PyMOL Python script that loads the backbone (N, CA, C, O; Angstrom):
from pymol import cmd

cmd.read_pdbstr("""\
ATOM      1  N   MET A   1     -17.122  51.485  -0.926  1.00  0.00           N
ATOM      2  CA  MET A   1     -16.217  51.121  -1.789  1.00  0.00           C
ATOM      3  C   MET A   1     -16.050  51.444  -3.301  1.00  0.00           C
ATOM      4  O   MET A   1     -16.879  51.726  -4.167  1.00  0.00           O
ATOM      5  N   SER A   2     -13.924  51.230  -3.340  1.00  0.00           N
ATOM      6  CA  SER A   2     -14.020  51.676  -4.310  1.00  0.00           C
ATOM      7  C   SER A   2     -13.816  51.429  -5.886  1.00  0.00           C
ATOM      8  O   SER A   2     -13.309  50.360  -6.226  1.00  0.00           O
ATOM      9  N   SER A   3     -14.110  52.170  -6.656  1.00  0.00           N
ATOM     10  CA  SER A   3     -14.133  51.705  -8.194  1.00  0.00           C
ATOM     11  C   SER A   3     -13.375  50.978  -8.573  1.00  0.00           C
ATOM     12  O   SER A   3     -12.183  50.963  -8.265  1.00  0.00           O
ATOM     13  N   TRP A   4     -13.863  50.338  -9.218  1.00  0.00           N
ATOM     14  CA  TRP A   4     -12.705  49.269 -10.016  1.00  0.00           C
ATOM     15  C   TRP A   4     -12.341  49.742 -11.778  1.00  0.00           C
ATOM     16  O   TRP A   4     -12.969  50.224 -12.721  1.00  0.00           O
ATOM     17  N   THR A   5     -10.648  49.161 -11.437  1.00  0.00           N
ATOM     18  CA  THR A   5     -11.062  49.240 -13.022  1.00  0.00           C
ATOM     19  C   THR A   5      -9.796  48.122 -12.999  1.00  0.00           C
ATOM     20  O   THR A   5      -9.229  47.712 -11.986  1.00  0.00           O
ATOM     21  N   PRO A   6      -9.514  47.748 -14.379  1.00  0.00           N
ATOM     22  CA  PRO A   6      -8.323  47.177 -14.857  1.00  0.00           C
ATOM     23  C   PRO A   6      -6.976  47.412 -13.603  1.00  0.00           C
ATOM     24  O   PRO A   6      -6.617  46.477 -12.888  1.00  0.00           O
ATOM     25  N   GLN A   7      -6.643  48.163 -13.558  1.00  0.00           N
ATOM     26  CA  GLN A   7      -4.950  48.546 -12.599  1.00  0.00           C
ATOM     27  C   GLN A   7      -5.678  48.581 -11.217  1.00  0.00           C
ATOM     28  O   GLN A   7      -4.807  49.028 -10.471  1.00  0.00           O
ATOM     29  N   SER A   8      -6.757  48.363 -10.490  1.00  0.00           N
ATOM     30  CA  SER A   8      -6.385  48.847  -9.604  1.00  0.00           C
ATOM     31  C   SER A   8      -6.565  47.529  -8.077  1.00  0.00           C
ATOM     32  O   SER A   8      -6.931  47.451  -6.904  1.00  0.00           O
ATOM     33  N   TRP A   9      -6.076  46.837  -9.055  1.00  0.00           N
ATOM     34  CA  TRP A   9      -5.548  45.226  -8.491  1.00  0.00           C
ATOM     35  C   TRP A   9      -4.094  45.508  -8.037  1.00  0.00           C
ATOM     36  O   TRP A   9      -3.443  44.594  -7.531  1.00  0.00           O
ATOM     37  N   ARG A  10      -3.406  47.108  -8.249  1.00  0.00           N
ATOM     38  CA  ARG A  10      -2.122  47.346  -7.992  1.00  0.00           C
ATOM     39  C   ARG A  10      -2.274  47.651  -6.667  1.00  0.00           C
ATOM     40  O   ARG A  10      -1.709  47.189  -5.676  1.00  0.00           O
ATOM     41  N   ASP A  11      -2.911  48.288  -6.757  1.00  0.00           N
ATOM     42  CA  ASP A  11      -3.427  49.515  -5.152  1.00  0.00           C
ATOM     43  C   ASP A  11      -3.421  48.431  -3.914  1.00  0.00           C
ATOM     44  O   ASP A  11      -2.989  48.847  -2.839  1.00  0.00           O
ATOM     45  N   LYS A  12      -3.831  47.189  -3.986  1.00  0.00           N
ATOM     46  CA  LYS A  12      -4.010  46.313  -3.036  1.00  0.00           C
ATOM     47  C   LYS A  12      -3.430  45.635  -2.297  1.00  0.00           C
ATOM     48  O   LYS A  12      -2.856  44.770  -2.957  1.00  0.00           O
ATOM     49  N   PRO A  13      -3.124  45.459  -0.617  1.00  0.00           N
ATOM     50  CA  PRO A  13      -1.841  44.876  -0.311  1.00  0.00           C
ATOM     51  C   PRO A  13      -1.660  43.709  -0.758  1.00  0.00           C
ATOM     52  O   PRO A  13      -2.581  42.923  -0.980  1.00  0.00           O
ATOM     53  N   VAL A  14      -0.180  43.418  -0.978  1.00  0.00           N
ATOM     54  CA  VAL A  14       0.362  42.156  -1.496  1.00  0.00           C
ATOM     55  C   VAL A  14       0.092  40.985  -0.606  1.00  0.00           C
ATOM     56  O   VAL A  14       0.826  40.955   0.381  1.00  0.00           O
ATOM     57  N   VAL A  15      -0.652  40.153  -0.691  1.00  0.00           N
ATOM     58  CA  VAL A  15      -0.384  38.921  -0.051  1.00  0.00           C
ATOM     59  C   VAL A  15      -0.013  37.765  -0.307  1.00  0.00           C
ATOM     60  O   VAL A  15       0.703  37.171   0.499  1.00  0.00           O
ATOM     61  N   GLN A  16      -0.400  37.199  -1.448  1.00  0.00           N
ATOM     62  CA  GLN A  16      -0.259  36.381  -2.316  1.00  0.00           C
ATOM     63  C   GLN A  16       0.004  36.162  -3.895  1.00  0.00           C
ATOM     64  O   GLN A  16      -0.495  35.355  -4.680  1.00  0.00           O
ATOM     65  N   VAL A  17       0.831  37.029  -4.048  1.00  0.00           N
ATOM     66  CA  VAL A  17       1.053  37.601  -5.345  1.00  0.00           C
ATOM     67  C   VAL A  17       2.560  36.978  -5.836  1.00  0.00           C
ATOM     68  O   VAL A  17       3.290  37.202  -4.871  1.00  0.00           O
ATOM     69  N   PRO A  18       2.889  36.700  -6.267  1.00  0.00           N
ATOM     70  CA  PRO A  18       4.007  36.018  -7.095  1.00  0.00           C
ATOM     71  C   PRO A  18       5.004  37.455  -7.404  1.00  0.00           C
ATOM     72  O   PRO A  18       4.647  38.614  -7.190  1.00  0.00           O
ATOM     73  N   ALA A  19       6.219  37.050  -7.914  1.00  0.00           N
ATOM     74  CA  ALA A  19       6.811  38.627  -8.261  1.00  0.00           C
ATOM     75  C   ALA A  19       6.825  38.085  -9.712  1.00  0.00           C
ATOM     76  O   ALA A  19       6.891  36.961 -10.210  1.00  0.00           O
ATOM     77  N   TYR A  20       6.723  39.544 -10.257  1.00  0.00           N
ATOM     78  CA  TYR A  20       6.412  39.808 -11.904  1.00  0.00           C
ATOM     79  C   TYR A  20       8.065  40.057 -12.267  1.00  0.00           C
ATOM     80  O   TYR A  20       8.036  41.222 -12.662  1.00  0.00           O
ATOM     81  N   PRO A  21       9.359  39.654 -12.346  1.00  0.00           N
ATOM     82  CA  PRO A  21      10.704  40.525 -12.334  1.00  0.00           C
ATOM     83  C   PRO A  21      10.696  41.129 -14.396  1.00  0.00           C
ATOM     84  O   PRO A  21      11.360  42.058 -14.855  1.00  0.00           O
ATOM     85  N   ASP A  22       9.840  40.315 -15.088  1.00  0.00           N
ATOM     86  CA  ASP A  22       9.988  40.733 -16.314  1.00  0.00           C
ATOM     87  C   ASP A  22       8.993  42.281 -16.496  1.00  0.00           C
ATOM     88  O   ASP A  22       8.299  42.126 -17.501  1.00  0.00           O
ATOM     89  N   LYS A  23       8.813  43.204 -16.071  1.00  0.00           N
ATOM     90  CA  LYS A  23       7.994  43.924 -16.464  1.00  0.00           C
ATOM     91  C   LYS A  23       7.062  44.247 -17.877  1.00  0.00           C
ATOM     92  O   LYS A  23       5.917  44.657 -18.065  1.00  0.00           O
ATOM     93  N   ALA A  24       7.937  43.928 -18.554  1.00  0.00           N
ATOM     94  CA  ALA A  24       8.054  43.787 -19.958  1.00  0.00           C
ATOM     95  C   ALA A  24       6.450  42.760 -20.371  1.00  0.00           C
ATOM     96  O   ALA A  24       5.317  43.076 -20.733  1.00  0.00           O
ATOM     97  N   ALA A  25       7.173  41.397 -20.059  1.00  0.00           N
ATOM     98  CA  ALA A  25       6.144  40.081 -20.061  1.00  0.00           C
ATOM     99  C   ALA A  25       5.154  40.701 -19.421  1.00  0.00           C
ATOM    100  O   ALA A  25       4.293  40.948 -20.265  1.00  0.00           O
ATOM    101  N   LEU A  26       4.801  41.108 -18.299  1.00  0.00           N
ATOM    102  CA  LEU A  26       3.594  41.164 -17.569  1.00  0.00           C
ATOM    103  C   LEU A  26       3.053  41.838 -18.429  1.00  0.00           C
ATOM    104  O   LEU A  26       2.015  41.357 -18.883  1.00  0.00           O
ATOM    105  N   GLU A  27       3.628  43.510 -19.123  1.00  0.00           N
ATOM    106  CA  GLU A  27       2.387  44.315 -19.461  1.00  0.00           C
ATOM    107  C   GLU A  27       1.946  43.296 -20.735  1.00  0.00           C
ATOM    108  O   GLU A  27       0.760  43.264 -21.067  1.00  0.00           O
ATOM    109  N   LYS A  28       2.915  42.490 -21.414  1.00  0.00           N
ATOM    110  CA  LYS A  28       2.398  41.612 -23.059  1.00  0.00           C
ATOM    111  C   LYS A  28       1.532  40.815 -22.577  1.00  0.00           C
ATOM    112  O   LYS A  28       1.313  40.013 -23.484  1.00  0.00           O
ATOM    113  N   ALA A  29       0.707  40.468 -21.410  1.00  0.00           N
ATOM    114  CA  ALA A  29       0.509  39.660 -20.883  1.00  0.00           C
ATOM    115  C   ALA A  29      -0.971  40.092 -20.404  1.00  0.00           C
ATOM    116  O   ALA A  29      -2.033  39.477 -20.306  1.00  0.00           O
ATOM    117  N   GLU A  30      -0.689  41.029 -20.223  1.00  0.00           N
ATOM    118  CA  GLU A  30      -1.971  41.950 -19.171  1.00  0.00           C
ATOM    119  C   GLU A  30      -2.691  42.357 -20.502  1.00  0.00           C
ATOM    120  O   GLU A  30      -3.913  42.503 -20.544  1.00  0.00           O
ATOM    121  N   ALA A  31      -1.630  42.585 -21.908  1.00  0.00           N
ATOM    122  CA  ALA A  31      -2.788  43.656 -23.103  1.00  0.00           C
ATOM    123  C   ALA A  31      -3.437  42.118 -23.645  1.00  0.00           C
ATOM    124  O   ALA A  31      -4.613  42.022 -23.999  1.00  0.00           O
ATOM    125  N   ARG A  32      -2.547  41.037 -23.647  1.00  0.00           N
ATOM    126  CA  ARG A  32      -3.419  39.748 -24.469  1.00  0.00           C
ATOM    127  C   ARG A  32      -4.506  39.659 -23.851  1.00  0.00           C
ATOM    128  O   ARG A  32      -5.532  39.641 -24.531  1.00  0.00           O
ATOM    129  N   LEU A  33      -4.599  39.582 -22.502  1.00  0.00           N
ATOM    130  CA  LEU A  33      -5.943  39.100 -21.436  1.00  0.00           C
ATOM    131  C   LEU A  33      -6.868  40.379 -21.734  1.00  0.00           C
ATOM    132  O   LEU A  33      -7.992  39.949 -21.994  1.00  0.00           O
ATOM    133  N   ALA A  34      -6.840  41.719 -21.797  1.00  0.00           N
ATOM    134  CA  ALA A  34      -7.578  42.514 -21.634  1.00  0.00           C
ATOM    135  C   ALA A  34      -8.547  42.289 -23.191  1.00  0.00           C
ATOM    136  O   ALA A  34      -9.698  42.697 -23.347  1.00  0.00           O
ATOM    137  N   ALA A  35      -7.755  41.570 -24.179  1.00  0.00           N
ATOM    138  CA  ALA A  35      -7.724  42.029 -25.291  1.00  0.00           C
ATOM    139  C   ALA A  35      -9.259  40.615 -25.584  1.00  0.00           C
ATOM    140  O   ALA A  35      -9.997  40.475 -26.559  1.00  0.00           O
ATOM    141  N   PHE A  36      -9.198  39.853 -24.307  1.00  0.00           N
ATOM    142  CA  PHE A  36     -10.359  38.384 -24.292  1.00  0.00           C
ATOM    143  C   PHE A  36     -11.516  39.284 -23.936  1.00  0.00           C
ATOM    144  O   PHE A  36     -11.465  40.412 -23.446  1.00  0.00           O
ATOM    145  N   PRO A  37     -12.481  38.629 -24.249  1.00  0.00           N
ATOM    146  CA  PRO A  37     -14.132  38.691 -23.709  1.00  0.00           C
ATOM    147  C   PRO A  37     -13.926  38.762 -22.188  1.00  0.00           C
ATOM    148  O   PRO A  37     -13.089  38.042 -21.643  1.00  0.00           O
ATOM    149  N   PRO A  38     -14.493  39.407 -21.677  1.00  0.00           N
ATOM    150  CA  PRO A  38     -14.698  38.874 -19.837  1.00  0.00           C
ATOM    151  C   PRO A  38     -15.357  37.650 -19.660  1.00  0.00           C
ATOM    152  O   PRO A  38     -16.317  37.191 -20.279  1.00  0.00           O
ATOM    153  N   LEU A  39     -14.615  37.117 -18.595  1.00  0.00           N
ATOM    154  CA  LEU A  39     -15.232  35.928 -17.974  1.00  0.00           C
ATOM    155  C   LEU A  39     -16.705  35.698 -17.195  1.00  0.00           C
ATOM    156  O   LEU A  39     -17.431  34.705 -17.197  1.00  0.00           O
ATOM    157  N   VAL A  40     -16.854  36.900 -16.579  1.00  0.00           N
ATOM    158  CA  VAL A  40     -18.019  37.329 -16.202  1.00  0.00           C
ATOM    159  C   VAL A  40     -18.607  38.371 -16.791  1.00  0.00           C
ATOM    160  O   VAL A  40     -17.922  39.324 -17.161  1.00  0.00           O
ATOM    161  N   PHE A  41     -20.017  38.343 -16.971  1.00  0.00           N
ATOM    162  CA  PHE A  41     -20.467  39.654 -17.158  1.00  0.00           C
ATOM    163  C   PHE A  41     -20.926  40.844 -16.383  1.00  0.00           C
ATOM    164  O   PHE A  41     -21.050  40.370 -15.254  1.00  0.00           O
ATOM    165  N   ALA A  42     -21.342  42.446 -16.290  1.00  0.00           N
ATOM    166  CA  ALA A  42     -21.586  42.999 -15.236  1.00  0.00           C
ATOM    167  C   ALA A  42     -23.241  42.393 -14.744  1.00  0.00           C
ATOM    168  O   ALA A  42     -23.965  42.677 -13.790  1.00  0.00           O
ATOM    169  N   GLY A  43     -23.343  41.752 -15.526  1.00  0.00           N
ATOM    170  CA  GLY A  43     -24.949  41.622 -14.984  1.00  0.00           C
ATOM    171  C   GLY A  43     -25.276  40.547 -13.658  1.00  0.00           C
ATOM    172  O   GLY A  43     -25.890  40.636 -12.595  1.00  0.00           O
ATOM    173  N   GLU A  44     -24.304  39.237 -14.545  1.00  0.00           N
ATOM    174  CA  GLU A  44     -24.104  38.131 -13.371  1.00  0.00           C
ATOM    175  C   GLU A  44     -23.065  38.795 -12.518  1.00  0.00           C
ATOM    176  O   GLU A  44     -23.234  38.232 -11.436  1.00  0.00           O
ATOM    177  N   ALA A  45     -22.228  39.536 -12.382  1.00  0.00           N
ATOM    178  CA  ALA A  45     -21.761  39.804 -11.475  1.00  0.00           C
ATOM    179  C   ALA A  45     -22.640  40.982 -10.141  1.00  0.00           C
ATOM    180  O   ALA A  45     -22.538  40.988  -8.914  1.00  0.00           O
ATOM    181  N   ARG A  46     -23.225  41.605 -10.812  1.00  0.00           N
ATOM    182  CA  ARG A  46     -24.740  42.290  -9.941  1.00  0.00           C
ATOM    183  C   ARG A  46     -25.400  40.972  -9.417  1.00  0.00           C
ATOM    184  O   ARG A  46     -25.165  40.656  -8.250  1.00  0.00           O
ATOM    185  N   LYS A  47     -26.178  40.206 -10.154  1.00  0.00           N
ATOM    186  CA  LYS A  47     -26.691  38.842  -9.719  1.00  0.00           C
ATOM    187  C   LYS A  47     -25.787  39.086  -8.399  1.00  0.00           C
ATOM    188  O   LYS A  47     -26.089  39.952  -7.578  1.00  0.00           O
ATOM    189  N   LEU A  48     -24.727  38.307  -8.271  1.00  0.00           N
ATOM    190  CA  LEU A  48     -23.946  37.389  -7.400  1.00  0.00           C
ATOM    191  C   LEU A  48     -24.293  38.757  -6.129  1.00  0.00           C
ATOM    192  O   LEU A  48     -24.998  38.457  -5.166  1.00  0.00           O
ATOM    193  N   LYS A  49     -23.930  39.700  -6.209  1.00  0.00           N
ATOM    194  CA  LYS A  49     -23.642  40.453  -5.556  1.00  0.00           C
ATOM    195  C   LYS A  49     -24.814  40.416  -4.533  1.00  0.00           C
ATOM    196  O   LYS A  49     -24.754  40.641  -3.324  1.00  0.00           O
ATOM    197  N   ASN A  50     -25.922  40.071  -5.309  1.00  0.00           N
ATOM    198  CA  ASN A  50     -27.548  40.488  -4.406  1.00  0.00           C
ATOM    199  C   ASN A  50     -27.324  39.633  -3.709  1.00  0.00           C
ATOM    200  O   ASN A  50     -27.071  39.690  -2.506  1.00  0.00           O
ATOM    201  N   ASP A  51     -27.437  38.129  -4.840  1.00  0.00           N
ATOM    202  CA  ASP A  51     -27.407  36.950  -3.952  1.00  0.00           C
ATOM    203  C   ASP A  51     -26.778  36.801  -2.907  1.00  0.00           C
ATOM    204  O   ASP A  51     -27.267  36.127  -2.001  1.00  0.00           O
ATOM    205  N   LEU A  52     -25.388  37.468  -2.768  1.00  0.00           N
ATOM    206  CA  LEU A  52     -24.822  37.099  -1.386  1.00  0.00           C
ATOM    207  C   LEU A  52     -25.258  38.452  -0.597  1.00  0.00           C
ATOM    208  O   LEU A  52     -24.428  38.759   0.258  1.00  0.00           O
ATOM    209  N   ALA A  53     -26.214  39.207  -0.675  1.00  0.00           N
ATOM    210  CA  ALA A  53     -26.039  40.243   0.094  1.00  0.00           C
ATOM    211  C   ALA A  53     -27.490  39.275   0.758  1.00  0.00           C
ATOM    212  O   ALA A  53     -27.544  39.279   1.988  1.00  0.00           O
ATOM    213  N   GLU A  54     -28.473  38.583   0.121  1.00  0.00           N
ATOM    214  CA  GLU A  54     -29.297  37.807   0.844  1.00  0.00           C
ATOM    215  C   GLU A  54     -28.619  36.994   1.749  1.00  0.00           C
ATOM    216  O   GLU A  54     -28.873  37.128   2.946  1.00  0.00           O
ATOM    217  N   VAL A  55     -27.861  36.237   1.407  1.00  0.00           N
ATOM    218  CA  VAL A  55     -27.429  34.929   1.943  1.00  0.00           C
ATOM    219  C   VAL A  55     -26.530  36.225   3.649  1.00  0.00           C
ATOM    220  O   VAL A  55     -26.531  35.872   4.829  1.00  0.00           O
ATOM    221  N   ALA A  56     -26.154  37.080   3.309  1.00  0.00           N
ATOM    222  CA  ALA A  56     -25.679  37.696   4.569  1.00  0.00           C
ATOM    223  C   ALA A  56     -26.747  38.149   5.533  1.00  0.00           C
ATOM    224  O   ALA A  56     -26.647  38.198   6.759  1.00  0.00           O
ATOM    225  N   ASN A  57     -28.026  38.549   4.613  1.00  0.00           N
ATOM    226  CA  ASN A  57     -29.431  38.545   5.607  1.00  0.00           C
ATOM    227  C   ASN A  57     -30.022  37.304   5.972  1.00  0.00           C
ATOM    228  O   ASN A  57     -31.188  37.161   6.342  1.00  0.00           O
ATOM    229  N   GLY A  58     -29.163  36.415   5.851  1.00  0.00           N
ATOM    230  CA  GLY A  58     -30.169  35.653   6.284  1.00  0.00           C
ATOM    231  C   GLY A  58     -31.325  34.633   4.974  1.00  0.00           C
ATOM    232  O   GLY A  58     -31.726  33.469   4.956  1.00  0.00           O
ATOM    233  N   GLN A  59     -31.436  35.365   4.401  1.00  0.00           N
ATOM    234  CA  GLN A  59     -32.682  35.014   2.945  1.00  0.00           C
ATOM    235  C   GLN A  59     -32.221  34.262   2.697  1.00  0.00           C
ATOM    236  O   GLN A  59     -33.042  33.351   2.592  1.00  0.00           O
ATOM    237  N   ALA A  60     -30.671  33.728   2.347  1.00  0.00           N
ATOM    238  CA  ALA A  60     -30.204  32.455   1.922  1.00  0.00           C
ATOM    239  C   ALA A  60     -29.321  32.009   2.379  1.00  0.00           C
ATOM    240  O   ALA A  60     -28.729  32.406   3.383  1.00  0.00           O
ATOM    241  N   PHE A  61     -28.912  30.456   1.243  1.00  0.00           N
ATOM    242  CA  PHE A  61     -27.597  30.074   1.959  1.00  0.00           C
ATOM    243  C   PHE A  61     -26.943  29.721   0.901  1.00  0.00           C
ATOM    244  O   PHE A  61     -27.469  29.599  -0.205  1.00  0.00           O
ATOM    245  N   LEU A  62     -25.402  29.470   1.217  1.00  0.00           N
ATOM    246  CA  LEU A  62     -24.483  29.586   0.277  1.00  0.00           C
ATOM    247  C   LEU A  62     -23.869  28.144   0.562  1.00  0.00           C
ATOM    248  O   LEU A  62     -23.394  27.753   1.628  1.00  0.00           O
ATOM    249  N   LEU A  63     -23.996  27.388  -0.729  1.00  0.00           N
ATOM    250  CA  LEU A  63     -23.085  26.566  -0.575  1.00  0.00           C
ATOM    251  C   LEU A  63     -22.123  26.243  -1.848  1.00  0.00           C
ATOM    252  O   LEU A  63     -22.274  25.852  -3.005  1.00  0.00           O
ATOM    253  N   GLN A  64     -20.836  26.700  -0.827  1.00  0.00           N
ATOM    254  CA  GLN A  64     -19.688  26.527  -2.277  1.00  0.00           C
ATOM    255  C   GLN A  64     -19.088  25.357  -1.192  1.00  0.00           C
ATOM    256  O   GLN A  64     -19.206  25.112   0.009  1.00  0.00           O
ATOM    257  N   GLY A  65     -18.235  24.680  -2.588  1.00  0.00           N
ATOM    258  CA  GLY A  65     -17.751  23.598  -3.223  1.00  0.00           C
ATOM    259  C   GLY A  65     -16.089  23.588  -3.803  1.00  0.00           C
ATOM    260  O   GLY A  65     -15.524  24.478  -4.439  1.00  0.00           O
ATOM    261  N   GLY A  66     -15.687  22.618  -3.468  1.00  0.00           N
ATOM    262  CA  GLY A  66     -14.394  22.378  -4.910  1.00  0.00           C
ATOM    263  C   GLY A  66     -13.068  22.765  -3.917  1.00  0.00           C
ATOM    264  O   GLY A  66     -13.132  23.456  -2.900  1.00  0.00           O
ATOM    265  N   ASP A  67     -11.847  22.133  -4.485  1.00  0.00           N
ATOM    266  CA  ASP A  67     -10.858  22.527  -3.885  1.00  0.00           C
ATOM    267  C   ASP A  67     -10.093  24.163  -3.927  1.00  0.00           C
ATOM    268  O   ASP A  67     -10.593  25.189  -4.389  1.00  0.00           O
ATOM    269  N   CYS A  68      -8.908  24.013  -3.365  1.00  0.00           N
ATOM    270  CA  CYS A  68      -8.509  25.288  -3.698  1.00  0.00           C
ATOM    271  C   CYS A  68      -7.906  25.866  -4.568  1.00  0.00           C
ATOM    272  O   CYS A  68      -7.621  27.059  -4.457  1.00  0.00           O
ATOM    273  N   ALA A  69      -7.545  25.051  -5.747  1.00  0.00           N
ATOM    274  CA  ALA A  69      -6.911  24.768  -6.961  1.00  0.00           C
ATOM    275  C   ALA A  69      -7.375  24.331  -8.123  1.00  0.00           C
ATOM    276  O   ALA A  69      -6.626  24.399  -9.098  1.00  0.00           O
ATOM    277  N   GLU A  70      -8.591  23.839  -8.252  1.00  0.00           N
ATOM    278  CA  GLU A  70      -8.745  23.411  -9.318  1.00  0.00           C
ATOM    279  C   GLU A  70      -7.927  23.951 -10.217  1.00  0.00           C
ATOM    280  O   GLU A  70      -7.175  24.918 -10.100  1.00  0.00           O
ATOM    281  N   SER A  71      -8.239  22.890 -11.594  1.00  0.00           N
ATOM    282  CA  SER A  71      -8.162  23.975 -12.867  1.00  0.00           C
ATOM    283  C   SER A  71      -9.227  24.414 -13.533  1.00  0.00           C
ATOM    284  O   SER A  71     -10.401  24.299 -13.182  1.00  0.00           O
ATOM    285  N   PHE A  72      -8.679  25.082 -14.805  1.00  0.00           N
ATOM    286  CA  PHE A  72     -10.083  25.265 -15.710  1.00  0.00           C
ATOM    287  C   PHE A  72     -10.526  23.952 -16.174  1.00  0.00           C
ATOM    288  O   PHE A  72     -11.715  23.649 -16.074  1.00  0.00           O
ATOM    289  N   ALA A  73      -9.717  23.192 -16.645  1.00  0.00           N
ATOM    290  CA  ALA A  73     -10.213  22.260 -17.229  1.00  0.00           C
ATOM    291  C   ALA A  73     -11.197  21.069 -16.692  1.00  0.00           C
ATOM    292  O   ALA A  73     -11.907  20.328 -17.372  1.00  0.00           O
ATOM    293  N   GLU A  74     -10.973  21.116 -14.801  1.00  0.00           N
ATOM    294  CA  GLU A  74     -11.805  19.745 -14.587  1.00  0.00           C
ATOM    295  C   GLU A  74     -13.288  20.920 -14.344  1.00  0.00           C
ATOM    296  O   GLU A  74     -14.247  20.275 -13.920  1.00  0.00           O
ATOM    297  N   HIS A  75     -13.483  21.837 -14.456  1.00  0.00           N
ATOM    298  CA  HIS A  75     -14.921  22.444 -14.341  1.00  0.00           C
ATOM    299  C   HIS A  75     -15.961  22.072 -15.906  1.00  0.00           C
ATOM    300  O   HIS A  75     -15.910  22.531 -17.047  1.00  0.00           O
ATOM    301  N   GLY A  76     -16.770  21.124 -15.302  1.00  0.00           N
ATOM    302  CA  GLY A  76     -17.815  21.164 -16.239  1.00  0.00           C
ATOM    303  C   GLY A  76     -19.056  20.540 -15.941  1.00  0.00           C
ATOM    304  O   GLY A  76     -18.859  19.353 -15.684  1.00  0.00           O
ATOM    305  N   ALA A  77     -20.211  20.845 -15.873  1.00  0.00           N
ATOM    306  CA  ALA A  77     -21.534  20.225 -15.724  1.00  0.00           C
ATOM    307  C   ALA A  77     -20.986  18.755 -14.942  1.00  0.00           C
ATOM    308  O   ALA A  77     -21.169  18.682 -13.726  1.00  0.00           O
ATOM    309  N   ASP A  78     -20.340  17.637 -15.634  1.00  0.00           N
ATOM    310  CA  ASP A  78     -20.237  16.444 -14.877  1.00  0.00           C
ATOM    311  C   ASP A  78     -19.176  16.684 -13.463  1.00  0.00           C
ATOM    312  O   ASP A  78     -19.468  16.145 -12.395  1.00  0.00           O
ATOM    313  N   HIS A  79     -18.264  17.321 -13.569  1.00  0.00           N
ATOM    314  CA  HIS A  79     -17.346  17.478 -12.431  1.00  0.00           C
ATOM    315  C   HIS A  79     -18.246  18.117 -11.806  1.00  0.00           C
ATOM    316  O   HIS A  79     -19.016  17.211 -11.487  1.00  0.00           O
ATOM    317  N   ILE A  80     -18.742  19.219 -11.349  1.00  0.00           N
ATOM    318  CA  ILE A  80     -19.636  19.441 -10.661  1.00  0.00           C
ATOM    319  C   ILE A  80     -20.382  19.525  -9.760  1.00  0.00           C
ATOM    320  O   ILE A  80     -20.480  20.172  -8.718  1.00  0.00           O
ATOM    321  N   ARG A  81     -21.301  18.235 -10.673  1.00  0.00           N
ATOM    322  CA  ARG A  81     -22.387  16.883 -10.363  1.00  0.00           C
ATOM    323  C   ARG A  81     -21.810  16.409  -9.397  1.00  0.00           C
ATOM    324  O   ARG A  81     -22.076  16.653  -8.220  1.00  0.00           O
ATOM    325  N   ASP A  82     -20.636  15.403  -9.964  1.00  0.00           N
ATOM    326  CA  ASP A  82     -19.880  14.418  -9.261  1.00  0.00           C
ATOM    327  C   ASP A  82     -19.335  14.529  -7.903  1.00  0.00           C
ATOM    328  O   ASP A  82     -19.237  13.675  -7.022  1.00  0.00           O
ATOM    329  N   PHE A  83     -18.862  16.290  -7.937  1.00  0.00           N
ATOM    330  CA  PHE A  83     -18.841  17.064  -6.543  1.00  0.00           C
ATOM    331  C   PHE A  83     -19.322  17.074  -5.638  1.00  0.00           C
ATOM    332  O   PHE A  83     -18.731  16.825  -4.588  1.00  0.00           O
ATOM    333  N   PHE A  84     -20.728  17.400  -5.717  1.00  0.00           N
ATOM    334  CA  PHE A  84     -21.845  17.389  -4.462  1.00  0.00           C
ATOM    335  C   PHE A  84     -22.840  15.711  -4.379  1.00  0.00           C
ATOM    336  O   PHE A  84     -23.671  15.287  -3.576  1.00  0.00           O
ATOM    337  N   GLN A  85     -22.339  15.249  -5.401  1.00  0.00           N
ATOM    338  CA  GLN A  85     -22.777  13.762  -4.967  1.00  0.00           C
ATOM    339  C   GLN A  85     -21.987  13.182  -3.740  1.00  0.00           C
ATOM    340  O   GLN A  85     -22.239  12.052  -3.321  1.00  0.00           O
TER     341      GLN A  85
END
""", "prot")
cmd.dss("prot")
cmd.show_as("cartoon", "prot")
cmd.util.cbc("prot")
cmd.orient("prot")
């Protein structure tokens, strides 16, 4: 597995990526996003990786739910609970 960097996404094959015709606007948006705190912390990502390894080894199961295009506004304890009921 290669090392992740904030720019490593540019080396991936393009499958479902919009065109960014205004490079300056893209760079401005990237700089703004880079200034925010992480959405997920490194320890949480490591735990998820370990949990998914248990799933792959048959030691756990994964329950995945949701539509493919939920907005962030739709996420919350009540929405998630109601979705799985």
